Structure formats: C-alpha cells, structure tokens
C-alpha positions as CSV (number, residue, x, y, z in Angstrom):
1,M,85.1,91.6,59.3
2,A,84.3,92.8,56.1
3,T,86.5,92.3,52.7
4,P,87.8,95.2,51.4
5,K,86.6,96.0,47.7
6,P,88.7,96.4,44.7
7,N,90.0,99.8,44.3
8,F,88.2,100.2,40.5
9,R,89.7,103.6,38.6
10,P,87.6,104.4,35.1
11,D,91.0,105.3,33.9
12,Y,93.2,102.4,34.6
13,D,93.7,100.4,31.6
14,C,94.9,96.6,32.2
15,R,97.6,96.6,29.6
16,G,99.6,98.5,31.9
17,G,99.0,102.3,31.5
18,S,96.0,104.6,32.1
19,N,93.4,105.6,29.8
20,G,93.7,109.2,31.2
21,S,96.1,112.0,32.0
22,Q,97.5,109.8,34.9
23,A,100.3,107.8,33.0
24,T,102.7,105.9,34.9
25,G,105.3,103.3,34.4
26,A,105.9,101.6,30.8
27,G,102.8,102.3,29.4
28,N,103.6,105.7,29.5
29,V,107.1,105.5,27.8
30,N,105.4,103.2,25.3
31,S,103.0,105.9,24.7
32,K,105.6,108.6,24.5
33,F,108.0,106.4,22.1
34,K,105.0,105.6,19.8
35,E,103.2,109.4,19.9
36,F,107.4,110.4,19.1
37,L,107.4,108.0,16.0
38,W,103.8,108.8,14.6
39,P,102.8,111.6,16.5
40,K,98.6,112.4,16.1
41,I,98.8,115.6,13.6
42,D,95.2,117.4,14.3
43,D,95.6,121.1,14.2
44,I,98.1,123.6,12.3
45,E,100.4,123.7,16.0
46,M,100.5,120.0,16.1
47,A,101.4,119.9,12.4
48,K,104.6,122.4,13.1
49,R,105.4,120.5,16.5
50,A,106.1,117.4,14.6
51,A,107.5,119.1,11.6
52,Q,110.5,119.8,13.6
53,Q,112.0,116.3,14.2
54,G,112.6,116.6,9.9
55,L,114.4,119.8,10.8
56,M,116.3,118.5,13.6
57,A,117.1,115.4,11.8
58,S,118.2,117.8,8.9
59,F,120.7,119.7,11.0
60,F,121.8,116.6,12.2
61,V,122.6,114.7,9.2
62,A,124.5,118.3,7.7
63,I,127.1,118.5,11.2
64,F,127.5,114.4,10.4
65,V,127.9,114.8,6.8
66,A,130.5,117.6,7.0
67,L,132.3,116.7,10.4
68,I,132.4,112.5,9.7
69,P,133.3,111.4,6.5
70,D,132.3,107.8,7.5
71,F,128.7,109.0,7.2
72,S,128.8,110.1,4.1
73,V,131.2,107.9,2.3
74,S,128.8,106.5,-0.2
75,F,126.5,109.4,-1.2
76,Y,129.5,111.8,-1.7
77,K,132.1,109.6,-3.0
78,V,130.8,109.6,-6.3
79,F,133.2,112.7,-6.9
80,P,136.5,112.9,-5.9
81,S,136.4,115.8,-3.5
82,E,136.7,116.7,0.3
83,Y,135.2,119.8,-0.6
84,L,131.6,117.5,-1.4
85,N,130.9,116.9,2.0
86,W,130.6,120.8,3.1
87,I,128.2,121.3,-0.2
88,G,126.2,118.4,1.4
89,M,126.3,119.8,4.7
90,A,125.0,123.1,3.0
91,L,122.5,121.2,1.2
92,W,120.9,119.6,4.3
93,F,120.9,122.7,6.0
94,G,119.0,124.2,3.2
95,L,116.7,121.5,3.4
96,G,116.2,122.0,7.2
97,A,115.4,125.5,6.2
98,G,112.8,124.5,3.6
99,I,111.2,121.9,6.8
100,Y,111.2,125.1,8.7
101,Y,108.7,127.0,6.4
102,M,106.9,123.8,6.2
103,S,107.9,123.0,2.7
104,R,106.4,119.8,1.2
105,L,109.1,119.3,-1.2
106,A,111.9,120.1,1.1
107,A,110.4,117.3,3.1
108,I,109.6,114.6,0.5
109,T,113.4,115.8,-0.8
110,A,115.3,115.0,2.8
111,F,113.4,111.9,3.2
112,I,114.4,110.1,-0.6
113,L,117.9,111.7,-0.4
114,F,118.2,110.3,3.2
115,V,116.7,106.9,2.5
116,L,119.1,106.7,-1.0
117,E,122.6,107.8,1.1
118,R,121.7,105.2,3.7
119,L,121.1,102.5,1.0
120,L,124.5,103.3,-0.8
121,S,125.8,103.4,2.7
122,L,124.6,99.4,3.4
123,Q,127.3,98.6,0.2
124,D,129.9,99.7,2.7
125,G,129.1,97.0,5.5
126,E,127.1,99.7,7.8
127,R,127.3,98.7,12.0
128,A,124.0,98.2,13.7
129,F,124.3,101.1,15.8
130,G,123.9,103.1,12.3
131,L,121.0,101.4,11.2
132,I,119.0,102.2,14.3
133,L,120.1,105.7,13.9
134,A,119.2,105.3,10.4
135,L,115.4,104.1,11.2
136,L,114.9,106.7,13.8
137,L,116.2,109.5,10.9
138,A,113.9,107.9,8.4
139,M,111.1,107.8,10.5
140,A,111.7,111.5,11.9
141,F,111.4,112.2,8.0
142,L,108.8,110.5,7.1
143,T,106.6,112.1,10.2
144,T,107.7,115.3,8.3
145,I,106.1,114.3,5.5
146,R,103.0,114.0,7.1
147,A,103.4,117.4,9.2
148,T,103.7,119.1,6.2
149,L,100.9,117.9,4.0
150,R,99.0,117.8,6.9
151,Y,99.7,121.5,7.8
152,H,99.0,122.6,3.9
153,E,95.8,120.5,4.2
154,L,94.2,122.2,7.3
155,G,95.2,125.5,5.7
156,G,98.4,126.2,7.5
157,D,99.4,128.7,4.5
158,D,96.5,131.2,5.2
159,V,96.8,131.8,8.8
160,E,99.3,134.6,9.6
161,A,101.9,134.3,12.3
C-alpha cells in the first residue's frame, strides 16, 4: 500500500494564513485588522479609501462631543458654556469636510486636536474602554494623514473627478 503524498499548496503560509487570495481563518482576520490599522496606499483610489477612516472618525467625534458631555469634559471645560459642545461639533464636522476634500491641513489638525483632547481627558481618569477607543480613533486620524499626504504626492490635485 502506497503512502499518500502531502497536499502541497504553494500559496499556503505556515503561520496561519495564505499568501494568495484564499486566506482563511485567523490569518485573514489578522491581515484585515492590520490592513485597517495601516493600509497600503499605492494609488489615488486607495488614498481616498484610506482617508475615509478619518472622515468617519471625525463625524463620530463630532456626534459624541455634542451629545455626550463626558466625552468632551476636559477640552471644552476651559470656557464655562454649554454651547461649546455645539461649537466643538461644528469644528469636527468642518474637519471632516476638509478630510473629504483631501485637505492635509484638516487631517493634521484633526489628529493634533484629538490627541490633545484625549491627553487632557487622562487627567479626569479615563476608563479603559475610552482609552482603547481613543487609540483606534487616533490610528484612523494617523491613517488619514498618511492618505492625504500620499494623495497629493501621487498628484491627486491634478486628476479630474
């Protein structure tokens, strides 16, 4: 009786996934999460898609700044006015609009403003879930900076929509 030969697949990676398009299991989840956190930006369309992370993050922050006072306690408490939450919401929506139009200044400003706001909130004793969420949003803003810089580097200004 002959022994069966092992099934050799050239696209199989012994670390838990595939090198080809047939990725399954934990390797696929890890690669998708890694692609979400640090996407490859090779062309203008990938840059636009990557910048959408910052767009969604800025809209998310805008909604929470206006609707949940605890989210913005540190940063907006400098001025004793409840209307500053609405001004903060308008600011974040404005930054989101700038990111939509691939503005490098809006992307960098959103990242810096978000990081400063989160650093100030650490003084108030932020919970672990808030810290994890803040790290994910900061990565989204950092990806947006990369995307907008790469977009302009690839000549995205010159391409007609």
